[in-house]
C-alpha positions as CSV (number, residue, x, y, z in Angstrom):
1,M,58.4,14.6,-57.0
2,D,57.0,15.6,-53.6
3,Y,54.0,13.4,-53.4
4,S,52.7,15.3,-50.4
5,T,51.8,18.1,-52.8
6,V,49.8,15.8,-55.1
7,L,48.1,13.4,-52.7
8,P,44.5,14.5,-51.9
9,W,45.3,13.9,-48.3
10,T,48.3,12.6,-46.3
11,L,48.9,10.2,-43.5
12,E,50.2,13.1,-41.4
13,S,46.8,14.8,-41.6
14,L,45.3,12.1,-39.4
15,N,45.9,12.4,-35.7
16,F,46.1,8.9,-34.4
17,A,46.6,10.1,-30.9
18,D,42.9,11.3,-31.1
19,I,41.6,7.8,-31.7
20,D,38.9,6.9,-29.2
21,V,40.3,3.4,-28.6
22,A,37.5,2.4,-26.2
23,R,34.9,2.8,-29.0
24,V,36.5,0.2,-31.3
25,R,38.9,-2.0,-29.5
26,H,36.3,-4.5,-28.4
27,D,34.9,-4.9,-32.0
28,E,36.4,-8.0,-33.5
29,K,34.2,-7.7,-36.6
30,L,35.6,-4.3,-37.4
31,F,39.1,-5.4,-36.6
32,M,38.8,-8.3,-39.2
33,L,37.5,-6.0,-41.8
34,L,40.0,-3.2,-41.3
35,C,43.0,-5.5,-41.0
36,S,42.2,-7.6,-44.1
37,A,41.7,-4.3,-46.0
38,S,45.0,-3.1,-44.9
39,F,46.7,-6.2,-46.2
40,V,45.2,-5.9,-49.6
41,E,45.9,-2.2,-49.9
42,S,49.5,-2.7,-48.8
43,G,50.1,-5.0,-51.8
44,S,49.1,-2.4,-54.4
45,D,52.6,-1.7,-55.6
46,L,52.9,-5.1,-57.3
47,Y,49.6,-4.8,-58.9
48,T,50.5,-1.3,-60.2
49,H,53.7,-2.6,-61.8
50,N,51.7,-5.4,-63.5
51,L,49.3,-2.8,-64.9
52,I,52.1,-0.5,-66.1
53,D,53.6,-3.5,-67.9
54,H,50.2,-4.4,-69.4
55,F,49.7,-0.9,-70.8
56,Q,53.1,-0.5,-72.4
57,G,53.1,2.4,-74.8
58,D,50.2,4.2,-73.1
59,L,52.3,6.9,-71.5
60,E,49.4,8.8,-70.1
61,L,47.9,5.9,-68.3
62,Q,51.2,4.6,-67.2
63,A,52.2,8.0,-65.7
64,W,48.9,8.2,-63.8
65,L,49.3,4.6,-62.4
66,R,52.9,5.3,-61.4
67,D,52.7,8.9,-60.1
68,H,49.2,8.9,-58.6
69,W,47.3,5.6,-58.2
70,E,50.1,3.6,-56.7
71,H,51.0,6.2,-54.1
72,E,47.4,6.7,-53.1
73,E,46.7,3.0,-52.8
74,M,49.9,2.4,-50.8
75,Q,48.9,5.3,-48.5
76,H,45.6,3.6,-47.9
77,G,47.5,0.5,-46.7
78,R,49.8,2.5,-44.5
79,A,47.0,4.5,-42.9
80,L,44.9,1.4,-42.2
81,A,47.8,-0.5,-40.8
82,A,48.7,2.5,-38.6
83,Y,45.1,2.5,-37.3
84,V,45.1,-1.2,-36.6
85,R,48.5,-1.0,-34.8
86,H,47.2,1.9,-32.6
87,V,44.0,0.2,-31.6
88,W,45.2,-3.4,-31.4
89,P,49.0,-3.1,-30.6
90,E,49.2,-6.8,-29.6
91,F,48.4,-7.9,-33.2
92,D,51.6,-8.6,-35.1
93,W,50.7,-6.8,-38.3
94,D,54.0,-7.4,-40.0
95,A,54.0,-11.1,-39.5
96,G,50.4,-11.4,-40.7
97,F,51.1,-9.3,-43.8
98,Q,54.2,-11.3,-44.7
99,A,52.2,-14.5,-44.6
100,F,49.5,-13.0,-46.6
101,W,51.9,-11.6,-49.2
102,K,53.5,-15.0,-49.7
103,D,50.1,-16.3,-50.9
104,Y,48.7,-13.2,-52.5
105,G,51.9,-12.2,-54.3
106,A,52.1,-15.6,-56.0
107,L,48.6,-15.0,-57.5
108,C,49.1,-11.4,-58.4
109,T,50.7,-11.8,-61.8
110,T,50.3,-10.3,-65.3
111,E,48.8,-13.6,-66.4
112,Q,45.8,-12.9,-64.3
113,L,45.0,-9.7,-66.3
114,E,42.6,-9.7,-69.1
115,P,44.4,-10.1,-72.5
116,S,42.4,-7.1,-73.9
117,R,43.3,-3.7,-72.5
118,C,39.6,-2.7,-72.8
119,L,38.5,-5.7,-70.8
120,E,41.2,-5.2,-68.2
121,L,39.9,-1.6,-67.7
122,A,36.4,-2.9,-67.4
123,A,37.7,-5.4,-64.8
124,R,39.5,-2.5,-63.0
125,C,36.1,-0.8,-62.8
126,V,34.8,-3.8,-60.9
127,V,37.7,-3.7,-58.4
128,E,37.2,0.0,-57.8
129,T,33.4,-0.5,-57.4
130,G,34.2,-3.1,-54.8
131,T,36.7,-0.9,-52.9
132,A,34.5,2.2,-53.1
133,S,31.5,0.2,-51.8
134,L,33.7,-1.4,-49.0
135,Y,34.9,1.9,-47.7
136,R,31.4,3.5,-48.0
137,A,30.2,0.6,-45.8
138,L,33.0,0.9,-43.3
139,N,32.4,4.7,-43.1
140,D,28.7,3.9,-42.3
141,I,29.7,1.3,-39.7
142,A,32.4,3.5,-38.0
143,D,31.4,5.6,-35.1
144,E,35.0,6.5,-34.1
145,P,35.9,10.0,-35.5
146,V,39.4,9.2,-36.8
147,L,38.2,6.0,-38.5
148,K,35.3,8.0,-39.9
149,Q,37.7,10.5,-41.4
150,L,40.1,7.8,-42.7
151,T,37.4,5.8,-44.5
152,S,35.9,8.9,-46.0
153,H,39.2,9.8,-47.5
154,I,39.7,6.3,-48.9
155,K,36.2,6.1,-50.2
156,S,36.6,9.4,-52.1
157,D,39.9,8.2,-53.6
158,E,38.4,4.9,-54.8
159,V,35.5,6.7,-56.5
160,R,37.9,9.0,-58.3
161,H,40.1,6.0,-59.3
162,Y,37.0,4.4,-60.8
163,K,36.3,7.5,-62.9
164,H,39.8,7.5,-64.2
165,F,39.8,3.8,-65.1
166,Y,36.3,4.3,-66.7
167,Q,37.6,7.1,-68.9
168,A,40.5,4.9,-70.1
169,F,38.0,2.1,-70.7
170,L,35.9,4.3,-73.0
171,R,39.0,5.2,-75.0
172,Y,40.0,1.5,-75.5
173,R,36.4,0.5,-76.1
174,E,36.4,2.9,-79.1
175,Q,39.7,1.3,-80.3
176,E,38.9,-2.3,-79.8
177,Q,35.2,-2.2,-80.6
178,L,34.2,-4.9,-78.1
179,G,30.6,-5.8,-77.6
180,R,28.7,-5.8,-74.3
181,Y,28.8,-9.6,-73.9
182,K,32.6,-9.7,-73.7
183,V,32.6,-6.7,-71.3
184,L,30.0,-8.4,-69.1
185,R,32.0,-11.6,-69.0
186,A,35.1,-9.7,-67.9
187,I,33.1,-8.0,-65.2
188,L,31.7,-11.3,-63.9
189,R,35.2,-12.9,-64.0
190,R,36.8,-10.1,-62.0
191,A,34.0,-10.0,-59.5
192,N,34.4,-13.7,-58.8
193,E,38.2,-13.3,-58.5
194,V,38.0,-10.4,-56.0
195,K,35.6,-12.4,-53.8
196,N,37.6,-15.7,-54.0
197,E,41.1,-14.3,-53.9
198,D,41.8,-10.9,-52.4
199,S,39.3,-10.7,-49.6
200,D,39.4,-14.4,-48.7
201,I,43.2,-14.7,-48.6
202,A,43.5,-11.5,-46.5
203,M,40.9,-12.4,-44.0
204,R,42.2,-15.9,-43.6
205,H,45.7,-14.6,-42.8
206,V,44.3,-12.1,-40.2
207,F,42.5,-15.1,-38.6
208,N,45.6,-17.3,-38.7
209,Q,47.7,-14.6,-37.1
210,C,45.1,-14.1,-34.3
211,Y,44.3,-17.8,-33.8
212,P,47.4,-19.8,-34.8
213,H,46.0,-22.9,-33.0
214,Y,43.0,-22.8,-35.4
215,K,45.0,-22.3,-38.5
216,D,43.3,-23.7,-41.6
217,D,40.3,-24.7,-39.4
218,Q,37.4,-23.8,-41.7
219,E,34.7,-24.1,-39.0
220,Q,36.5,-21.8,-36.6
221,F,37.4,-19.4,-39.4
222,R,33.8,-19.1,-40.4
223,K,32.7,-18.4,-36.8
224,V,35.0,-15.3,-36.8
225,A,34.7,-14.2,-40.4
226,D,30.9,-14.6,-41.0
227,P,29.8,-12.1,-38.4
228,A,32.2,-9.5,-39.9
229,L,30.9,-10.2,-43.4
230,T,27.3,-10.1,-42.2
231,L,27.9,-6.7,-40.7
232,L,29.5,-5.5,-43.9
233,R,26.7,-6.9,-46.0
234,R,24.1,-4.8,-44.1
235,H,26.0,-1.6,-45.1
236,I,27.1,-2.3,-48.7
237,P,25.6,0.5,-50.8
238,A,23.9,-1.7,-53.4
239,E,22.4,1.1,-55.4
240,M,25.7,2.8,-55.8
241,S,27.5,-0.5,-56.6
242,V,25.0,-1.5,-59.2
243,K,25.3,1.8,-61.1
244,M,29.1,1.6,-61.1
245,L,29.0,-2.0,-62.3
246,L,26.5,-1.4,-65.0
247,K,28.2,1.8,-66.4
248,P,30.8,0.0,-68.6
249,L,28.0,-2.0,-70.3
250,N,26.2,1.2,-71.6
251,L,22.9,-0.7,-71.5
252,P,19.6,0.5,-72.9
253,P,17.3,1.5,-70.0
254,R,15.0,-1.5,-70.2
255,L,17.8,-4.0,-70.3
256,Q,19.6,-2.2,-67.4
257,Q,16.4,-2.5,-65.3
258,A,16.2,-6.2,-66.0
259,M,19.8,-6.7,-64.8
260,E,19.7,-4.6,-61.7
261,K,18.6,-7.3,-59.3
262,P,21.2,-10.0,-60.3
263,L,23.9,-7.4,-60.3
264,A,22.8,-6.1,-56.9
265,R,23.5,-9.5,-55.6
266,I,26.9,-9.6,-57.2
267,S,27.7,-6.2,-55.7
268,Q,27.0,-7.4,-52.2
269,K,29.3,-10.4,-52.8
270,L,32.3,-8.5,-54.1
271,F,33.9,-8.7,-50.6
272,L,31.6,-11.3,-49.1
273,H,31.4,-15.1,-49.1
């Protein structure tokens, strides 16, 4: 299959020679956010294979994961890495990613998935909510045209991925007849895992690669990471995130209103600490 004919956009459509390096090179906060995102996205192939194994027998979902989702997610990683390399060529992206992958790959196992297919799809909706919110925030932060274009592409992809996982969730919810409480618990579990594992591991390895003399120094790490996360927090689209997180619960309007504030706090912490 020629994936250039099925991908919504391609890496070749971005002209990295047009990057206004002077606008972004000085911004360490943006560097930390983009580079950590590039690490996580570049590990999507392992997660895809885990999901394909988890959904044995569901040929439709497996085909979409294999033929579309994996290629789009890996393209996100390649594009973000290419941007980082262009703007910050002194950063050894390959070495940083290898160190990240050693830790992250060990955690990214089928045992980490929800035992119920319905609940795993609810959890996937959480992850896609987080990534859609992340790239919406990065798109708001960016004032460099190529980065603006790139984050817009990725944001649109992630929203579309959410919709696909949500439709599969509805199908399995009908089959498994799970109640809202179980779905809510799966949502909360995955939100906590995303915060504590994916983003934390990635940002720490970006920091370690930049500041090897401060490796595993929590105080120094926080001095670099906290300003980046504060910037991101200011731009997280809480309203959009809440709607996406609540959707799998299919709540009555009054109950949904009561849960909006606590879930808004969760949505801001999906990639924050």
